[in-house]
C-alpha positions as CSV (number, residue, x, y, z in Angstrom):
1,M,8.0,-20.7,-17.5
2,R,5.4,-17.9,-18.0
3,I,3.2,-17.2,-14.7
4,G,-0.2,-16.2,-16.0
5,L,-1.4,-13.0,-14.2
6,T,-4.2,-15.3,-12.1
7,T,-1.6,-17.5,-10.6
8,K,0.2,-14.4,-9.6
9,L,-2.9,-13.3,-8.0
10,L,-3.9,-16.9,-6.0
11,L,0.3,-17.0,-5.0
12,M,0.0,-13.2,-3.8
13,L,-3.4,-14.2,-2.0
14,G,-2.5,-17.5,-0.5
15,V,0.8,-15.8,0.9
16,T,-0.7,-12.9,2.2
17,S,-3.6,-15.2,3.8
18,L,-0.8,-17.7,4.9
19,V,1.0,-15.0,6.9
20,S,-1.9,-13.4,7.8
21,V,-3.5,-16.2,9.6
22,L,-0.4,-17.4,11.1
23,A,0.1,-14.2,12.7
24,M,-3.4,-13.7,14.0
25,A,-3.1,-17.5,15.4
26,L,-0.2,-16.7,17.6
27,A,-1.4,-13.8,18.5
28,A,-4.6,-15.2,19.5
29,R,-2.6,-18.0,21.2
30,W,-0.1,-15.4,23.0
31,S,-3.1,-13.6,24.3
32,F,-5.1,-16.7,25.3
33,Q,-1.8,-18.3,27.4
34,H,-1.1,-14.8,29.2
35,G,-4.4,-12.4,28.8
36,F,-6.5,-15.3,30.0
37,L,-4.1,-16.2,32.9
38,D,-3.9,-13.1,33.9
39,Y,-7.7,-13.0,34.6
40,L,-7.2,-15.9,36.2
41,G,-4.9,-14.2,38.4
42,Q,-6.7,-11.4,38.8
43,Q,-9.9,-13.6,39.7
44,E,-7.8,-15.7,42.3
45,L,-6.5,-11.9,44.2
46,T,-10.0,-12.0,45.2
47,R,-9.8,-15.4,46.8
48,I,-7.0,-14.4,48.8
49,A,-8.4,-11.4,49.8
50,P,-9.5,-12.6,53.2
51,L,-6.0,-13.3,54.4
52,R,-5.5,-9.7,54.3
53,E,-7.9,-9.0,57.5
54,A,-6.6,-12.3,59.0
55,L,-3.2,-11.1,59.0
56,L,-3.7,-7.7,60.3
57,P,-4.2,-9.1,64.3
58,I,-1.2,-11.4,63.7
59,Y,0.9,-8.3,62.8
60,A,-0.6,-6.0,65.6
61,R,0.7,-8.8,68.2
62,S,4.6,-7.6,67.5
63,D,4.0,-4.9,64.9
64,S,6.1,-7.3,62.6
65,W,5.9,-10.7,60.8
66,E,7.9,-12.3,63.3
67,Y,5.8,-15.1,63.9
68,F,5.7,-16.2,60.1
69,E,9.6,-15.6,60.5
70,R,10.1,-17.9,63.4
71,N,7.8,-20.6,62.4
72,P,7.7,-21.1,58.3
73,A,5.6,-24.0,58.3
74,A,2.4,-22.2,59.7
75,W,2.2,-20.2,56.6
76,P,0.7,-23.0,54.4
77,R,-1.4,-24.1,57.2
78,F,-2.5,-20.5,58.0
79,V,-3.8,-19.7,54.0
80,D,-5.7,-23.2,54.0
81,D,-7.4,-22.6,57.3
82,T,-8.2,-19.4,56.6
83,L,-9.4,-19.7,52.8
84,Q,-11.4,-22.9,53.7
85,P,-14.9,-22.7,54.3
86,D,-16.1,-24.6,57.7
87,G,-17.4,-27.4,55.7
88,A,-14.0,-28.2,54.0
89,R,-11.7,-27.5,56.6
90,P,-9.6,-30.9,57.1
91,P,-9.8,-32.6,60.6
92,G,-6.7,-31.7,63.0
93,P,-6.0,-29.0,65.6
94,P,-8.4,-26.0,65.1
95,P,-7.1,-22.8,64.1
96,G,-5.5,-20.6,66.7
97,A,-4.1,-23.8,68.7
98,P,-0.7,-24.7,69.3
99,D,0.2,-27.7,67.2
100,E,3.1,-28.5,69.7
101,P,3.5,-27.7,73.7
102,G,5.1,-24.2,74.2
103,E,4.5,-23.6,70.0
104,E,2.5,-19.8,69.4
105,S,-0.2,-20.8,67.0
106,P,-1.6,-17.3,64.6
107,P,-5.5,-16.5,65.6
108,G,-7.2,-18.1,63.0
109,P,-10.2,-17.0,60.8
110,H,-12.5,-17.4,63.0
111,A,-10.8,-15.9,66.3
112,Q,-12.4,-12.9,68.1
113,G,-12.7,-9.7,65.8
114,A,-11.6,-11.7,62.7
115,Q,-14.2,-11.8,60.2
116,A,-15.0,-15.5,58.7
117,P,-13.9,-15.8,55.1
118,H,-17.9,-17.2,54.4
119,E,-19.0,-13.2,55.5
120,L,-17.2,-11.7,52.4
121,G,-19.8,-13.5,50.0
122,P,-21.9,-16.4,49.3
123,P,-20.7,-19.8,51.1
124,R,-18.9,-22.0,48.8
125,R,-19.7,-25.7,47.9
126,P,-17.2,-27.7,49.6
127,P,-15.2,-29.0,47.3
128,G,-15.0,-33.0,46.5
129,P,-16.7,-35.3,44.4
130,G,-20.3,-35.2,43.6
131,P,-23.4,-36.2,41.2
132,G,-22.2,-34.4,38.0
133,R,-19.0,-33.4,39.7
134,P,-15.1,-34.1,38.9
135,P,-13.0,-34.4,41.5
136,M,-11.1,-30.8,42.7
137,P,-7.9,-30.0,44.1
138,A,-8.0,-29.0,47.6
139,P,-7.5,-25.2,48.2
140,R,-4.2,-25.9,49.2
141,E,-3.3,-27.3,46.2
142,L,-4.6,-24.4,44.3
143,L,-3.6,-21.6,46.4
144,G,-1.8,-22.2,49.8
145,L,1.6,-23.4,47.6
146,R,1.5,-20.0,45.3
147,V,0.9,-17.6,48.1
148,H,3.9,-15.5,49.6
149,L,4.1,-13.3,52.1
150,L,6.5,-10.3,52.2
151,D,7.0,-7.3,54.3
152,A,6.9,-3.3,53.2
153,Q,10.4,-3.5,52.3
154,G,9.3,-6.4,49.6
155,H,11.7,-8.8,51.5
156,Q,10.1,-12.7,51.3
157,V,8.8,-13.6,54.9
158,A,6.6,-16.8,54.3
159,G,6.2,-18.7,51.3
160,V,6.8,-22.9,50.1
161,S,7.5,-22.2,46.4
162,P,9.9,-20.1,44.4
163,I,8.7,-17.4,42.6
164,A,9.7,-18.3,39.0
165,Q,7.5,-15.1,37.2
166,E,5.9,-11.6,37.6
167,P,3.6,-12.6,40.5
168,F,0.1,-10.9,41.7
169,R,0.6,-8.6,44.3
170,L,-2.1,-7.6,47.1
171,P,-0.9,-4.9,49.7
172,I,-1.7,-5.4,53.2
173,E,-2.7,-1.7,55.0
174,S,-2.8,-0.7,58.2
175,D,-3.9,2.7,58.8
176,G,-3.5,3.7,55.7
177,A,0.0,2.3,55.4
178,V,1.2,-0.7,53.7
179,I,2.4,-2.9,55.9
180,G,3.3,-5.6,53.8
181,W,2.1,-7.3,50.7
182,L,0.4,-10.6,49.7
183,L,2.0,-12.3,46.0
184,L,0.3,-14.9,44.1
185,S,2.4,-16.7,41.7
186,P,0.8,-16.8,38.2
187,P,-1.4,-20.3,37.9
188,Q,0.3,-23.1,36.2
189,W,-2.4,-24.5,34.7
190,F,-1.2,-26.0,31.9
191,E,-0.1,-28.7,34.0
192,D,-3.2,-30.4,34.2
193,N,-4.8,-33.0,31.9
194,L,-8.5,-31.1,31.2
195,A,-6.5,-27.7,30.6
196,Q,-3.9,-29.5,28.3
197,R,-7.2,-31.0,26.3
198,F,-8.7,-27.4,26.3
199,N,-5.3,-26.5,24.9
200,S,-5.3,-28.7,22.5
201,Q,-8.7,-28.4,20.9
202,H,-8.2,-24.9,21.2
203,N,-5.0,-25.3,19.1
204,R,-7.0,-27.6,16.6
205,S,-9.9,-24.8,16.2
206,L,-7.1,-22.4,15.3
207,A,-5.6,-24.6,12.2
208,W,-9.3,-25.4,11.0
209,I,-9.8,-21.9,10.9
210,S,-6.3,-20.8,9.2
211,V,-7.7,-23.8,6.7
212,G,-10.9,-22.6,6.3
213,V,-9.5,-18.8,5.9
214,L,-6.5,-19.9,3.0
215,A,-9.0,-21.8,1.4
216,L,-11.5,-19.1,1.2
217,A,-9.2,-16.4,0.1
218,L,-8.2,-18.7,-2.7
219,L,-11.2,-19.0,-3.8
220,V,-12.2,-15.2,-4.2
221,G,-9.0,-14.9,-5.4
222,W,-9.5,-17.2,-8.5
223,V,-12.9,-15.8,-8.9
224,F,-11.8,-12.1,-8.9
225,G,-8.7,-13.0,-10.7
226,E,-10.8,-14.8,-13.5
227,G,-12.9,-11.8,-14.0
228,L,-10.1,-9.3,-13.9
229,L,-7.8,-11.4,-16.5
230,R,-10.8,-11.4,-18.8
231,R,-11.0,-7.5,-18.6
232,I,-7.2,-7.2,-19.5
233,R,-7.8,-9.6,-22.1
234,N,-10.6,-7.8,-23.6
235,L,-8.6,-4.9,-23.8
236,A,-5.5,-6.8,-25.3
237,R,-7.8,-8.5,-28.4
238,G,-8.8,-4.9,-28.4
239,S,-5.5,-3.2,-28.6
240,R,-4.3,-5.7,-31.2
241,Q,-7.2,-4.9,-33.5
242,L,-6.5,-1.4,-33.2
243,A,-2.9,-1.8,-34.4
244,G,-4.1,-3.9,-37.5
245,G,-5.6,-1.3,-38.5
246,D,-9.3,-1.9,-37.1
247,F,-10.2,1.8,-35.5
248,D,-13.7,1.0,-35.0
249,T,-12.9,-1.4,-32.2
250,R,-14.3,0.0,-28.8
251,I,-14.4,-2.0,-25.5
252,V,-17.5,-2.6,-23.2
253,D,-17.0,-2.5,-19.6
254,H,-19.5,-1.7,-17.4
255,G,-17.3,-1.7,-14.0
256,H,-16.5,1.2,-11.8
257,D,-12.8,0.8,-11.7
258,E,-9.4,1.6,-13.1
259,L,-9.4,-0.8,-16.0
260,S,-12.9,0.6,-16.7
261,A,-11.4,3.9,-17.2
262,L,-8.6,2.4,-19.0
263,S,-11.3,1.2,-20.8
264,E,-13.0,4.5,-21.7
265,D,-9.3,6.1,-22.6
266,F,-8.8,3.2,-25.4
267,N,-12.3,4.2,-26.4
268,R,-11.0,7.4,-26.5
269,L,-8.0,6.8,-28.2
270,A,-9.6,4.4,-30.9
271,A,-12.0,7.3,-31.8
272,T,-9.3,9.8,-32.2
273,L,-7.4,7.3,-34.6
274,E,-10.0,6.8,-36.5
275,R,-10.9,10.3,-36.8
276,N,-7.6,10.7,-37.7
277,E,-7.7,8.2,-40.3
278,E,-10.7,10.1,-42.2
279,L,-9.1,13.0,-42.0
280,R,-5.8,11.8,-43.4
281,R,-7.6,10.2,-46.0
282,R,-9.7,12.9,-46.9
283,G,-6.4,15.1,-46.9
284,M,-4.5,13.1,-49.7
285,A,-7.3,13.2,-51.9
286,D,-7.7,16.8,-50.7
287,V,-3.9,17.7,-51.6
288,S,-4.2,15.4,-54.7
289,H,-7.2,17.4,-55.9
290,E,-5.6,20.8,-54.9
291,L,-2.2,20.0,-56.5
292,R,-3.4,18.2,-59.5
293,T,-6.2,21.3,-60.4
294,P,-3.7,24.1,-60.6
295,V,-1.2,21.6,-62.2
296,A,-3.9,20.7,-65.2
297,V,-5.2,24.5,-65.4
298,A,-1.5,25.8,-65.8
299,R,-0.3,23.0,-67.8
300,A,-3.4,24.0,-70.3
301,E,-2.8,27.0,-70.4
302,L,0.6,27.0,-71.2
303,D,0.0,24.3,-73.9
304,A,-2.8,27.0,-75.2
305,L,-0.2,29.9,-75.6
306,I,2.3,26.9,-77.0
307,D,-0.3,26.1,-79.6
308,G,-1.1,29.7,-80.5
309,I,-4.8,29.1,-79.4
310,R,-4.3,32.1,-76.8
311,P,-2.1,34.6,-77.5
312,C,1.1,34.9,-75.5
313,T,-0.2,38.6,-74.0
314,K,1.4,39.9,-70.3
315,A,-2.4,39.2,-68.6
316,N,-2.0,35.6,-69.5
317,L,1.3,35.3,-68.7
318,E,-0.1,36.9,-65.4
319,Q,-2.9,34.7,-65.3
320,L,-0.6,31.5,-65.0
321,Q,1.5,32.7,-63.0
322,G,-1.0,33.4,-60.5
323,R,-1.8,29.5,-60.5
324,L,1.6,29.0,-59.8
325,I,1.9,31.4,-56.5
326,A,-1.5,29.4,-55.8
327,L,0.1,26.2,-56.1
328,V,3.9,27.2,-54.3
329,R,1.2,28.7,-51.3
330,L,-0.6,25.5,-51.0
331,L,3.3,23.6,-51.0
332,D,4.5,26.0,-48.8
333,D,1.5,25.5,-46.0
334,L,1.8,21.9,-46.2
335,Y,5.4,22.1,-45.8
336,D,4.8,24.2,-42.6
337,L,2.6,21.8,-41.2
338,A,4.5,18.7,-41.7
339,L,7.6,20.5,-39.8
340,S,5.0,21.5,-36.7
341,D,3.9,18.1,-36.6
342,A,7.3,17.4,-36.4
343,G,8.5,19.7,-34.1
344,A,11.2,21.0,-36.1
345,L,9.4,24.6,-37.4
346,A,12.1,27.4,-36.3
347,Y,11.1,29.7,-34.0
348,R,13.2,32.6,-32.8
349,F,11.7,34.2,-29.9
350,S,12.7,37.8,-29.2
351,P,10.8,41.0,-27.6
352,L,7.9,42.5,-29.9
353,D,4.9,44.9,-29.8
354,L,2.5,43.0,-30.9
355,G,0.4,45.8,-31.4
356,E,2.7,47.2,-33.5
357,T,2.5,43.3,-36.0
358,V,-1.2,43.6,-35.6
359,Q,-1.5,47.2,-37.2
360,A,1.3,46.1,-40.2
361,A,-1.2,43.6,-40.7
362,V,-4.1,45.1,-40.9
363,S,-2.5,48.0,-43.1
364,Q,-1.5,45.5,-45.7
365,M,-4.9,44.1,-45.8
366,E,-7.3,47.3,-46.4
367,G,-6.8,48.0,-49.9
368,A,-7.6,43.9,-50.5
369,F,-10.8,44.5,-48.3
370,A,-12.0,47.9,-49.7
371,R,-11.7,46.0,-53.3
372,Q,-13.9,43.3,-51.9
373,G,-17.1,46.1,-50.6
374,I,-15.6,45.1,-46.9
375,A,-15.0,47.1,-44.2
376,L,-11.8,46.4,-41.9
377,R,-11.7,47.7,-38.3
378,L,-8.8,47.9,-35.8
379,E,-9.0,48.1,-31.9
380,C,-5.7,47.7,-30.6
381,D,-4.2,49.3,-27.3
382,D,-0.7,51.1,-27.9
383,A,1.2,48.9,-26.4
384,L,1.1,44.9,-26.1
385,P,5.1,43.6,-25.3
386,M,5.7,40.0,-25.2
387,D,8.0,37.5,-26.3
388,G,7.7,35.5,-30.0
389,D,8.5,35.0,-32.9
390,R,7.3,38.1,-35.3
391,G,7.5,36.1,-38.1
392,R,5.1,33.4,-37.3
393,L,2.9,35.6,-35.4
394,R,2.2,37.9,-38.4
395,Q,1.9,34.5,-39.9
396,V,-1.3,33.9,-38.0
397,L,-2.4,36.8,-38.5
398,D,-2.4,37.1,-42.3
399,N,-4.3,33.4,-42.3
400,L,-7.0,34.7,-40.1
401,L,-7.3,38.5,-42.2
402,G,-7.1,36.0,-45.2
403,N,-10.1,33.7,-44.7
404,S,-12.4,36.7,-43.3
405,L,-11.5,38.5,-46.5
406,R,-12.3,34.9,-48.6
407,Y,-15.7,34.2,-46.6
408,T,-17.2,37.5,-45.7
409,D,-20.0,38.4,-47.8
410,S,-19.6,41.6,-49.5
411,G,-20.6,45.0,-47.5
412,G,-20.1,42.8,-44.3
413,V,-17.7,44.3,-41.7
414,T,-14.2,42.4,-40.3
415,R,-13.5,43.9,-37.0
416,V,-10.1,43.3,-35.1
417,V,-9.4,43.8,-31.5
418,A,-5.8,43.8,-29.6
419,S,-6.1,44.3,-25.9
420,R,-4.5,43.6,-22.6
421,A,-5.8,41.3,-20.1
422,G,-3.9,40.8,-17.0
423,A,-1.0,38.5,-17.9
424,W,-2.4,37.8,-21.6
425,I,-2.9,39.5,-24.5
426,R,-6.0,38.8,-26.5
427,V,-6.3,39.3,-30.1
428,S,-9.8,38.4,-31.5
429,V,-11.0,38.2,-35.7
430,E,-14.2,38.9,-36.1
431,D,-16.3,39.5,-39.2
432,T,-20.1,39.3,-40.4
433,A,-22.3,36.9,-41.6
434,P,-22.1,34.0,-43.3
435,G,-21.4,32.0,-39.8
436,V,-20.1,29.0,-39.1
437,A,-22.3,25.8,-37.8
438,P,-21.9,25.3,-34.0
439,E,-20.9,21.6,-34.8
440,A,-18.4,22.7,-37.0
441,L,-16.6,25.1,-34.6
442,E,-14.4,22.5,-32.9
443,R,-13.0,20.7,-36.1
444,L,-12.3,24.3,-37.9
445,F,-8.8,23.6,-37.0
446,D,-8.2,19.8,-37.7
447,R,-5.7,19.8,-41.1
448,F,-7.9,20.2,-44.5
449,Y,-10.8,20.6,-42.8
450,R,-13.5,22.7,-44.4
451,V,-17.3,23.6,-43.9
452,E,-18.8,22.7,-47.2
453,T,-21.2,25.7,-46.9
454,S,-20.9,29.0,-47.9
455,R,-17.3,28.6,-47.0
456,S,-16.3,26.2,-49.5
457,R,-13.6,25.3,-51.7
458,A,-15.6,27.6,-54.5
459,K,-13.7,30.4,-52.2
460,G,-10.3,28.8,-52.4
461,G,-8.4,27.1,-49.3
462,A,-7.0,23.8,-48.8
463,G,-8.1,23.5,-44.8
464,L,-4.7,23.9,-43.6
465,G,-4.5,27.6,-42.6
466,L,-6.0,27.2,-39.4
467,A,-3.4,24.3,-38.4
468,I,-1.0,26.1,-38.7
469,C,-2.0,29.1,-36.7
470,R,-3.0,26.9,-33.9
471,N,0.4,25.2,-33.7
472,I,1.6,28.7,-33.8
473,V,0.2,30.0,-31.2
474,E,0.3,27.3,-29.2
475,A,4.3,27.2,-29.7
476,H,4.1,30.5,-28.1
477,H,2.6,29.2,-25.3
478,G,-1.0,30.2,-26.0
479,S,-4.3,28.9,-27.1
480,I,-6.6,29.7,-29.9
481,Q,-10.4,28.8,-30.6
482,A,-13.7,29.9,-32.6
483,R,-16.7,31.2,-31.8
484,A,-19.8,32.6,-33.0
485,A,-19.3,36.2,-33.3
486,D,-22.2,38.6,-32.1
487,A,-22.1,40.5,-36.1
488,G,-23.7,36.6,-37.1
489,G,-20.3,35.6,-38.5
490,L,-17.0,33.7,-37.0
491,A,-15.1,35.2,-34.0
492,I,-11.1,33.4,-33.8
493,D,-10.3,34.5,-30.6
494,I,-6.1,34.1,-29.3
495,R,-4.7,34.6,-26.0
496,L,-0.8,35.4,-25.8
497,P,1.1,35.4,-22.3
498,A,2.7,38.9,-22.2
499,D,6.3,40.0,-21.8
500,R,7.2,36.2,-21.4
501,P,5.7,33.2,-22.7
502,G,5.4,30.1,-20.4
503,I,2.5,31.9,-17.9
504,T,-0.3,29.5,-17.4
505,P,-3.9,30.4,-16.6
């Protein structure tokens, strides 16, 4: 069964939200049960603080806790008497009076020199039932059974209930020295019915919050997933249309995320494919024309020679040979371009001096330029060492010089400059008018592209030479670009790595 993207997104968000909510609930419960109980324990430590002052006279009588060691039962009564205000003291002997004849009783909190508990803060209302107040347990039930007395070494001296968990500690000091410790066991407040109801309500609240968060996550995930899936469907539909040959397909996406960037890339791809398809169709028409024209002319001239219409002279034969040579050159260009596109164009890299190659190319073309009335000037450094294919680089120079010879007006100038610039060798071929429109400069290296002005088919060329030059230069890890020359014509700039290929700018 195929699971859709929206379903996967909902499952992912649902599982993630559920795990997050459960973790949050467990963390909240742990924090509530431990952090809040710790807070209660610290609050209760402040309530038993008066015990320290009341215990100092008892310890001072014998410099020990001997009294509570001999009378363990006196400890709970001492805690209750010390912590309860006067109005809440249970009936019985007052503090400081012996319970039995001959039994010594510790001085109570109201003995001479002791500070009454109510003096440590505002007097508390006695516990007990009253208007709007639930019954409250006596202080003994709250604290008396949970308070323990330890000596300075940590040995238990007095205390009723065992210490089951890590208690809260309160030091007892005299003259800057610790003489004992008061330990308060953690409160077991979950045993109270009111506390249990509060805990149950807290757990129900956490459960409802978890359900609400999960439902909200699924709702947001569904809305977000539908919007995301709709944009993906648009891309998929556009891809199918593009694969079917509809190259004018475009994706409209107004977002600002990765899908928007993907849509922009898709539109650029569609525009490139549309332009390539246009070039392919126009190229096929141009190739058919370029092949058919010289073949038709050569056939007509050959028929005229056979029929005796034209005399079979050397001049007529040379003219026929020129048609065939042009046809062979065009076929060679097509073959080289096909090999270059397939990455099968053969290159033989070896150390060479590009300056010598430039000088040789210019020397060979000087006669042709002179016959056209065009001045050919060369500025070349003495040594331009690099690694490359001498024959392919010479092919690039011959193409550039041939284009300049073909399209430069008589009386103009073609200037060739070759020099070293850091880790690069720069070669430029500049000529005079006519020039190329700025919008056509970027397309000069497209195959079969020709400027339909003075640089037109009337002056020859099938629009393949610059495309082949670009492939050869890029195979040498260089770059080639066209620009408007300062003299009014066209300038072709080549940059090749010096000494070794593969250098990046």
